[in-house]
N, C-alpha and C positions, 0 to 999 in steps of 0.2 A: 504494499501499500503507499501510495506516494502523500506527503503530509500538504495538505490546502497551499494557497498560498498566504490564507488568514492567519493560519496558524506559524508558517515562515514569518509572517511580518510580528506576528507577537512573539516569539524567540527572539526575534532582532530588535529589539525592542532600545528604546535610549534607556538612561538612567530613571531609577525609583526614586519616588520623594524621599526616601530614608536618605539614600545615598547623596542626595544632593544634600539635606540638611548634615549629614557628618562632614563633608568637606566644608560647609558652611561654618559648622562648630568648630573645626580643626582651624581654619583661615580667623575667626575671632580671636582664638586663642594664641594665636600668633603674633596678631597684632597687639593684644594686649600684652606680651611679654616683649614685643622688639620697641613699640612706640614709645614707651618712658624711657628707654634708655637711648634712643634717638634724640629725645627730646633734652635730655639731659646733657648730652654730649653737644648739642646748638648753641644750650645756654651757656656751657662751658669755653666753645670757641668764639661767643660773644666775648665774655669777658678777656680771653686774651686777645682780641682783637684791640679792643678797646687799649690796654695796657699797650700795646705795639704801636696803637696810632696817637697816644701820649707819648713816647720816647720818640716820634717822628714828628711829631708836632715840635716835641723840644729841640731838637736839632733845626728845624725851620727857625724856631724862634732865637736860637744861637746866631743863625746865618745872619736874620734880620738885625741884631747886635751888633756883629760884626760891622755893618753897612751904617746903621743910623748912629750907634753909640750906645743906646738905650732898648732895652724891652720895649715893647707896646705897652700903652699906660692902659690901666682898666676902662676907660672910656672908650680909648680907641679899638681894644680888645683885639681878636683876632680878624678882624675884619683890616688889620694894617699891614695883614701879610697876603690880602688880594687885591687892595687899593690902597696907594699912598695916604696916607693921614696928613690934614695939612698941618702945613706948617712945618715939616719934615722935608730938607732937603736933598739928603744922600740915600733916600730911598733907591732902591737897585731893584726891584719885584717887578713883577709878579713872584713872590714867594710858593703860594701856591695855586694848582689850577683851578678855577672854576670859583664856587662860593666858600662860604667861612667852614670850614667842616664840621660835621654832624658826628654824634657818636654811632656804636651799631645799632643803638634801640632808636636812631632817627631825632636824638635829642642835641641841641647844640651845648657844644663843651663851655664848662665855667670858666673863666678867666680871670687873674687878678693878680696886678702888677702894684706896688710891693705886693710881698708876700703875707697873708698873715701868719706863717709858720715859721719858725726860727730858721736859720742853715739856708731858707729858698730865698731865690730872687724873685720868682711869682708863682702861683697857684694855677696850673692848669688838671682842671676835674671833669668827669663824667659821673653821672648821677647815680648811673646803670641802669636798670630796668623800670625803677619808678620813676625816674625824669624830676626827683625834685631832691633839692638838699637835705630835705629832712628825711626822705627813703635811706635805709640800710643798703650799702653795696655801693658806695661813693669812691672812685678809683681815682686817685692822683697823680700827680707825677712825682718820682722818688726824690 
């Protein structure tokens, strides 16, 4: 006896609902385990980028001081690295391309000169993910 075409179609069918649910459950478990670790890595990478950017901008501020003789004032801010401040004759910039730099969380860096910390010429800080000075996680120039 030969099986009919409907019998063959039933035997060659797709996945059962139970098989699909098992695959979805496995994918959900994998995502639940991998996603938090990936997000932790992303947060750590942003902190590292912020520290490196502060060091790089510090080097640019040192170049500005070599040309002008002083660091930009608090009022001039990091804008002095992009456009010449009024009254500065020896400006040899732009020292940075584009606009004023922002931290990895897209917040402006906080710049203060002279520094409020002893042993520093200026303060250059990122307020971290919170974006406000009161938030924990402020990263400043060493």
